[in-house]
Structure formats: C-alpha cells, structure tokens
GUSEDO-614080 format. One record per residue (C-alpha): residue in one letter; x, y, z; residue number from 1. Coordinates in steps of 0.02 Angstrom, whole numbers, plus 32768, in hexadecimal, padded with zeros to 4 digits. Example, Ala and Ser with C-alpha at 12.3 -4.5 7.8 and 13.67 -1.06 7.14 Angstrom:
<rs>
   res      u      v      w     n
     A   8267   7F1F   8186     1
     S   82AC   7FCB   8165     2
</rs>
This chain:
<rs>
   res      u      v      w     n
     X   8208   80CF   7C14     1
     X   81B5   8047   7BAC     2
     X   80FD   8049   7BD8     3
     X   80D6   7FA3   7B84     4
     X   8067   7F2A   7BE3     5
     X   8012   7E82   7BCC     6
     X   7F71   7EAD   7B71     7
     X   7F20   7E0A   7BA8     8
     X   7F15   7E57   7C56     9
     X   7EDA   7F07   7C33    10
     X   7E81   7F26   7CD8    11
     X   7E97   7F05   7D92    12
     X   7E02   7E8F   7D88    13
     X   7E5E   7E26   7D06    14
     X   7EF8   7E20   7D75    15
     X   7E91   7DF2   7E0E    16
     X   7E41   7D5D   7DB6    17
     X   7EEA   7D22   7D76    18
     X   7F36   7D34   7E23    19
     X   7EA7   7CCE   7E6C    20
     X   7ED0   7C41   7DF3    21
     X   7F8A   7C40   7E1D    22
     X   7F9B   7C49   7EDA    23
     X   7F52   7BDD   7F65    24
     X   7EA6   7C0E   7FA2    25
     X   7EE5   7C3E   8050    26
     X   7F65   7CB5   8005    27
     X   7EE6   7D01   7F8D    28
     X   7E65   7D1B   8015    29
     X   7EE9   7D6D   8084    30
     X   7F0D   7DE8   7FF6    31
     X   7E5C   7DFF   7FB9    32
     X   7DF4   7E0A   8057    33
     X   7DC4   7E95   80CC    34
     X   7D7F   7E7C   817A    35
     X   7CDA   7E43   81C5    36
     X   7C5D   7E43   8133    37
     X   7CCE   7EA3   80B7    38
     X   7C55   7F36   80B6    39
     X   7CDB   7FBD   80BD    40
     X   7D47   7F60   8040    41
     X   7CBE   7F76   7FBF    42
     X   7C8E   8025   7FFA    43
     X   7D3E   8065   7FDB    44
     X   7D39   8049   7F20    45
     X   7C80   806E   7F0B    46
     X   7C8F   811B   7F57    47
     X   7D2C   8144   7EF4    48
     X   7CC6   811F   7E58    49
     X   7C3D   8196   7E8C    50
     X   7CB5   8222   7E5D    51
     X   7C98   8266   7DAD    52
     X   7D06   82D3   7D3D    53
     X   7CD4   8353   7CB9    54
     X   7D2D   8349   7C0F    55
     X   7D56   83EE   7BBB    56
     X   7D66   83BD   7B05    57
     X   7D74   8468   7AB5    58
     X   7DF5   84AD   7B2C    59
     X   7EA2   84CE   7AE4    60
     X   7F14   8442   7B21    61
     X   7FD0   8437   7B10    62
     X   7FE6   838D   7B63    63
     X   7FDD   833A   7C0D    64
     X   8065   8309   7C87    65
     X   8054   828F   7D18    66
     X   80F6   82CA   7D6A    67
     X   80D5   82EE   7E21    68
     X   8147   8339   7EA6    69
     X   813C   82E9   7F51    70
     X   81B3   830D   7FE2    71
     X   8238   8356   7F71    72
     X   8238   82CC   7EED    73
     X   81DC   82D5   7E47    74
     X   8189   822F   7E21    75
     X   8150   81FB   7D73    76
     X   809B   81E3   7DAB    77
     X   8032   8209   7E45    78
     X   8026   8158   7E89    79
     X   8092   80DD   7EE8    80
     X   8096   8034   7F3E    81
     X   8046   8028   7FEA    82
     X   8097   7FC0   8073    83
     X   8054   7F0D   8075    84
     X   807E   7E8A   80F6    85
     X   80B1   7DD8   80CA    86
     X   80C5   7DFE   8011    87
     X   812F   7D63   7FF5    88
     X   809E   7CF6   802D    89
     X   803B   7D32   7F97    90
     X   80CB   7D25   7F1B    91
     X   8182   7CFF   7F3C    92
     X   81F3   7D98   7F32    93
     X   815C   7E0B   7F1F    94
     X   81AB   7E9D   7F7E    95
     X   8247   7E97   7F13    96
     X   81E1   7E8C   7E72    97
     X   8179   7F25   7EA0    98
     X   820B   7F89   7EE6    99
     X   826F   7F6D   7E46   100
     X   81DC   7FA0   7DD8   101
     X   81B8   8039   7E43   102
     X   826D   8070   7E35   103
     X   826E   805A   7D79   104
     X   81C9   80B7   7D68   105
     X   8201   8140   7DE1   106
     X   8173   811E   7E5C   107
     X   8178   810F   7F1A   108
     X   817A   8063   7F6B   109
     X   8151   804F   8024   110
     X   819B   7FBA   8080   111
     X   8137   7F72   8112   112
     X   818F   7F3F   81B2   113
     X   8136   7E97   81A6   114
     X   8150   7E6A   80F1   115
     X   81C9   7DEB   80AB   116
     X   825E   7E53   8076   117
     X   82D7   7EB9   80DD   118
     X   82F2   7F74   80E6   119
     X   83A3   7F5C   80A4   120
     X   8371   7EF1   800E   121
     X   82E9   7F68   7FD5   122
     X   835B   7FFD   7FED   123
     X   83DC   7FA8   7F7F   124
     X   835B   7F8A   7EF6   125
     X   8318   803C   7EFC   126
     X   83BE   8095   7F1B   127
     X   837C   80DA   7FBF   128
     X   82D7   811D   7F7D   129
     X   825F   80A3   7FD4   130
     X   81F6   80E1   8064   131
     X   81EA   807A   8104   132
     X   814A   805B   8166   133
     X   8167   8043   821F   134
     X   80F2   7FCB   8278   135
     X   810B   800E   8327   136
     X   8165   7F95   83A0   137
     X   813D   7F8F   8459   138
     X   81F5   7FA7   8486   139
     X   8248   804F   8467   140
     X   82EF   7FFA   8446   141
     X   82A7   7F95   83B4   142
     X   8250   802F   836F   143
     X   82F4   808D   836F   144
     X   8352   7FFD   831C   145
     X   82D3   7FF6   828E   146
     X   82D7   80B2   8276   147
     X   8395   80B3   8275   148
     X   8398   802A   81F0   149
     X   831F   808E   8184   150
     X   838D   8127   8199   151
     X   842C   80C8   816A   152
     X   83CF   8084   80D2   153
     X   83AA   8139   809E   154
     X   82ED   8124   80A2   155
     X   82AC   81D5   8080   156
     X   8203   81BD   80D3   157
     X   81CD   8163   8172   158
     X   8117   812A   8173   159
     X   80C6   8110   821D   160
     X   8035   8097   821E   161
     X   7FA4   80D9   8286   162
     X   7F0E   806C   825A   163
     X   7F3B   7FC5   82A9   164
     X   7F1C   7FDB   8365   165
     X   7ED6   7F2A   8355   166
     X   7ED3   7EB0   82C3   167
     X   7E33   7EB6   825E   168
     X   7DBA   7E24   8272   169
     X   7DD5   7DC3   81D0   170
     X   7D6A   7D26   81CB   171
     X   7DBB   7CDD   812F   172
     X   7E6B   7CEF   8175   173
     X   7E33   7CA0   8219   174
     X   7DE9   7C0B   81BD   175
     X   7E85   7BFD   8152   176
     X   7EFA   7BFC   81E7   177
     X   7F43   7CA8   81C2   178
     X   7F0C   7CF6   8266   179
     X   7F80   7D06   82FB   180
     X   7FC7   7C89   831D   181
     X   7FCA   7C49   826A   182
     X   7FBD   7B90   823E   183
     X   7FCD   7B26   81A2   184
     X   7F3C   7AAE   818D   185
     X   7F26   7A16   811E   186
     X   7EAC   7A7C   80B6   187
     X   7F32   7B00   8098   188
     X   7FB0   7A7B   8066   189
     X   7F35   7A36   7FE6   190
     X   7F1D   7AE5   7FA0   191
     X   7FD9   7AF5   7F8B   192
     X   7FDD   7A51   7F2A   193
     X   7F5F   7A9C   7EB2   194
     X   7FD2   7B30   7E8B   195
     X   8074   7ADD   7E50   196
     X   80CA   7B7A   7E0C   197
     X   80AF   7BD8   7EAF   198
     X   80E9   7B40   7F11   199
     X   8186   7B2A   7EA9   200
     X   81B7   7BE1   7EB1   201
     X   8198   7BE3   7F6C   202
     X   8204   7B47   7F7F   203
     X   8290   7B98   7F1A   204
     X   8287   7C3E   7F78   205
     X   8265   7BF5   8024   206
     X   81D7   7C0B   809E   207
     X   81A3   7CC2   80B1   208
     X   81F8   7D16   8145   209
     X   81EB   7DBF   819A   210
     X   8296   7DF2   8156   211
     X   829F   7E9D   81A8   212
     X   8273   7E51   8251   213
     X   82E2   7DB7   823F   214
     X   8378   7DFC   82A1   215
     X   830B   7E14   833B   216
     X   82A9   7D72   8337   217
     X   82D8   7CD3   8395   218
     X   830D   7C49   831F   219
     X   82A6   7BAE   82FD   220
     X   81FA   7BF3   8325   221
     X   8168   7B88   82EE   222
     X   80CA   7BDD   82AF   223
     X   8078   7BE6   8359   224
     X   8115   7C2E   83A8   225
     X   8125   7CAA   8319   226
     X   8074   7CE9   8337   227
     X   8097   7CFF   83F0   228
     X   813A   7D5B   83CA   229
     X   80E5   7DD4   8351   230
     X   8058   7DFA   83CC   231
     X   80D5   7E1A   8457   232
     X   814A   7E83   83EB   233
     X   80D5   7EFF   8399   234
     X   8055   7F78   83DA   235
     X   7FFB   7FCC   834C   236
     X   7FAC   8056   83B2   237
     X   7FFA   8101   8396   238
     X   7FDF   81A0   83FA   239
     X   8034   8249   8407   240
     X   80AE   820B   848B   241
     X   80EB   8180   8419   242
     X   80F6   81EC   837D   243
     X   8152   8282   83C9   244
     X   81F9   8228   83EC   245
     X   81F6   81DC   833E   246
     X   81E1   828A   82F4   247
     X   8276   82C4   835B   248
     X   82E1   8230   8325   249
     X   82B7   8225   826C   250
     X   8303   82B0   8203   251
     X   82A7   8287   8161   252
     X   81F0   8296   8135   253
     X   816B   823D   819D   254
     X   80C3   8204   815B   255
     X   8037   81C8   81CD   256
     X   7FD4   813C   817A   257
     X   7F23   810F   81AB   258
     X   7EE2   81B9   81E3   259
     X   7E26   81C7   81C9   260
     X   7DED   825D   8230   261
     X   7E0A   8318   8238   262
     X   7E39   8307   82F0   263
     X   7ECA   8291   82C9   264
     X   7EFD   82FE   8237   265
     X   7F09   8394   82AB   266
     X   7F76   8332   8325   267
     X   7FE7   82FD   8297   268
     X   7FFF   83B1   8260   269
     X   802B   83E6   8312   270
     X   80AA   8357   831F   271
     X   8104   8392   8283   272
     X   80D0   8301   8214   273
     X   80F2   8324   815C   274
     X   8066   82C1   810B   275
     X   7FC8   825B   8127   276
     X   7FA2   81BC   80C8   277
     X   7EE6   81B4   80E2   278
     X   7EB9   80FC   80E3   279
     X   7E4B   807B   8135   280
     X   7ECA   7FF0   8115   281
     X   7E6E   7FB9   8079   282
     X   7DD1   7F94   80DD   283
     X   7E30   7F15   8146   284
     X   7E1E   7F67   81F0   285
     X   7D70   7FB0   8211   286
     X   7CDC   7F79   81AA   287
     X   7C67   7FF9   81F8   288
     X   7CD7   808C   81C9   289
     X   7CC3   8103   8138   290
     X   7D1B   80F4   8092   291
     X   7DCB   8137   8081   292
     X   7D98   81B9   8001   293
     X   7D10   81FC   8074   294
     X   7D8E   8213   8101   295
     X   7E0B   8260   808A   296
     X   7D93   82E2   8047   297
     X   7D67   831F   80F6   298
     X   7E1F   8328   8128   299
     X   7E4C   8385   8089   300
     X   7DC8   8409   80B3   301
     X   7E07   841F   8164   302
     X   7EC3   8406   814F   303
     X   7EEE   8408   8096   304
     X   7F4E   84AB   80A9   305
     X   7FB3   846D   813F   306
     X   7FF8   83C2   810F   307
     X   8015   8351   8078   308
     X   7F7D   82DF   8062   309
     X   7F86   8238   8007   310
     X   7F0D   81A6   7FFD   311
     X   7F02   80EA   7FE8   312
     X   7E7B   8062   7FF6   313
     X   7E04   8030   7F6B   314
     X   7E65   8073   7ED5   315
     X   7E5D   7FF9   7E42   316
     X   7E89   8059   7DA3   317
     X   7ED4   80F5   7D58   318
     X   7E24   813B   7D4F   319
     X   7E13   811D   7E0B   320
     X   7EB6   817B   7E26   321
     X   7E70   820E   7DC5   322
     X   7DD2   820C   7E2F   323
     X   7E36   8211   7ED1   324
     X   7EA4   829E   7E91   325
     X   7E0A   8301   7E5D   326
     X   7DC3   82E6   7F0C   327
     X   7E5C   8339   7F59   328
     X   7EE3   82B4   7F70   329
     X   7F91   82F1   7F42   330
     X   7FD2   8241   7F26   331
     X   7F8B   8190   7F2A   332
     X   7FC6   80E4   7F5F   333
     X   7F89   8033   7F3C   334
     X   7FAD   7F8B   7F8C   335
     X   7F3A   7F00   7F4D   336
     X   7F3F   7F3B   7E98   337
     X   7FFB   7F27   7E8E   338
     X   7FF7   7E80   7EE7   339
     X   7F73   7E3C   7E6F   340
     X   7FE8   7E64   7DDF   341
     X   8080   7E11   7E2D   342
     X   801D   7D77   7E5E   343
     X   7FD7   7D6E   7DAE   344
     X   8073   7D93   7D48   345
     X   8107   7D74   7DBC   346
     X   81A4   7DD5   7D8F   347
     X   8148   7E36   7D08   348
     X   80BB   7E6B   7D7B   349
     X   8107   7F0A   7DC0   350
     X   8133   7F56   7D17   351
     X   808D   7F1E   7CCE   352
     X   801C   7F75   7D4B   353
     X   8084   8013   7D5A   354
     X   8085   8027   7C9D   355
     X   7FCB   8003   7C92   356
     X   7F9E   8080   7D1B   357
     X   8008   8107   7CCB   358
     X   7FB3   80ED   7C23   359
     X   7F06   80EE   7C73   360
     X   7F27   818C   7CD6   361
     X   7F75   81E5   7C41   362
     X   7EDA   81BB   7BDA   363
     X   7E68   820C   7C5C   364
     X   7ED4   82A7   7C63   365
     X   7ED0   82BC   7BA7   366
     X   7E16   8299   7BA1   367
     X   7DE5   831E   7C1F   368
     X   7E6D   8399   7BE6   369
     X   7ECC   8396   7C8C   370
     X   7F7F   83CF   7C72   371
     X   7FC5   83B1   7D22   372
     X   7F98   8338   7DAD   373
     X   7F78   83C7   7E27   374
     X   7EF1   840B   7DB2   375
     X   7E7F   8372   7DC3   376
     X   7E08   83C5   7E42   377
     X   7DDA   8445   7DBB   378
     X   7D8A   83B9   7D54   379
     X   7D20   8369   7DDB   380
     X   7C63   8372   7DD9   381
     X   7C3A   83D5   7E75   382
     X   7BBF   8390   7EF3   383
</rs>
C-alpha cells in the first residue's frame, strides 16, 4: 500500500479549514457541529488529549505493527470509518470514495442506513467487507427487509444504533433548514452559488438521496414530505425486546453503537452482542453527557473481559488513536475526520487521510517502543 499523502494538508485541522472553504456553509455546519452549545463536542477531543504515554527509549525494539484482528479479520490498522448520514450532502459520492479507500487500505467501513449510497453499491466496492448500521425502523417488516439485504450483500457486521432515541437539538442545523422537515432557503441557495465546484459536482451526480431507503419511499416527495416520512418511518429508541429478535435473525457479528453506561453494557452482554462501539454520536446528541473516552474507560473496567470494546467521537489524529487504545479501546472509528478529508480533497480524500493516520500512528508506536496495538495500555501514564 502506497502511504503517500498531500503534504499541504498534514493534519485534520488543515483538512477541516480546506473543507470549510469548498462546501456551502449549511453543509459544513451540518458536518462540523454538535448539539446545543457544542460543549460535549469539544469535551470529546479535550479529554482524549488528557491521556499521556510514556516513551521507553532504551528498550530493545524489533519494530511495530498496526495489524489488528477484529471479528475474525485482520485489518491493517486499528481504525475505521464510522457511519455518517447524508454524506453526499457534504461531498458528492462521499460514501463511495471512503468505501473504496477503506477497502484498499484494508480498514472497516460502516454504511449508515440514512446515507447517500446503497447497501448493494458499497458491498460491490468493498467485495462484501463493509459493515451496515441499522437505524431501527418502526415496522418489523422494513427492519427485516434491510437486514436481509445486508445479509445478501455479505456484510460481516451489523451495527445497531442506540443513541438516537430523539434527534439532538442542533441550533445551526435548525437555522440552516436541515432539521425535520428540511427546507432550502434563499440563504442556502446563495451559499451554493459561492461554492461552484461543489455545485457542479452535485449537479453532475444528482441531488443526494437516501439510496438504501429509496425502494421503500413514495416517489416525488418534496422536502417537507420527506421529513414527515423519515419521522414516521424510524424510531431510534432501542430496548432489549427490539434487540433480541435481531440477534436471533442475524447470523453474523452484531455491534451496539452508542452505549455509554455499564448498565447498558451488561444488557448487551446478556443479549449476546459481540461488540460495543462506545460513542456519544460525536457530541451531536446530548451536550450534558460525558466524553466518549470517559464512558469507554468505565465500561472497559467493568466489561472489558466480556465483550469487544471499540470507541468513536472526538478522535482527530493518529496520536488520538494511540491515546484511545492506551485507555483500553480495542479498535477506533472516526466520522468527521474522514468527511473533512473528502470534502477538502474529493476523490483523493479517502486515501490521503487513511495514509496520514497510519503514518501518524506508526510514528507514535515507534516512539514509545510499542510493538503491537494491544500493548498500548502498557505505555499509558497511570492516574
């Protein structure tokens, strides 16, 4: 794998600023924002960066490997692409760009139910390696149809979204018309005119659609009708009664995303869930909650020997990945960071950020003398 990358954009911050200059303000704020006052959005990264590692410079070192086994597959590095809704709004063909890069870099890609590419298309790109995140429908029949499609597409892992019982209160999205129901204002149209490349590529590729959901949606919905349909179709609240039949039906691995308490972790173990993706939805759901790494550390202490524990939310670099691994995560995922890169660099964005993160993480491993990913906790400064 060629790990070359665009040296002009050598950090996530560089990519974020470039993305901001290339996409309309409403699309950038949808990607960039959290909820309420963005307190937990900031807390996520700040508390990851409180973690410190101890270099061991005189220790004999034969080299470091990032290879990480997860659910029977050995990935080239311990990070993957989190599910993100409406990716095509931020950059046309974004799911396909990231799925292709993830496949080439041998990293996991998770497709959201409500993004802008279909299960079948992403499965084709990844040769059946992509994971599928189920946003739980109200109707059992629709749930079963989506699960069956993921099974036919050979998705190895089904991700159940647990942290959206209600949509987060996002003032910027509401002002920009990206609440439910969505609307396109004159202000948004003027923003589009100021981003000609985004506008042209969107025109060529067509208006973003919920491709996975398209077979079940009435044709010709306007934005208001679309919002009503989505609200009526999905119920984000999960409980044990909803999860149990999915566990019975799905023969592959199941990951529960959004768990933030030991109590929910215990229920997941009893239900036969294979992994937890500890997450607070990137700070987009509850501003008064704790950081994702704080939740993860508690759950690792109580359930780390019972279930595979992964983490997302707030991770912005290879060094951040190393901090999360040293705090007990067995694997990490990122959403915004990957989307910044695609919005900034288009078709090259996926390869760029995956190469950059691999190089950054490898550098940390060599610096602290960590030979294997699972050894990272040995190098953490203990509280």
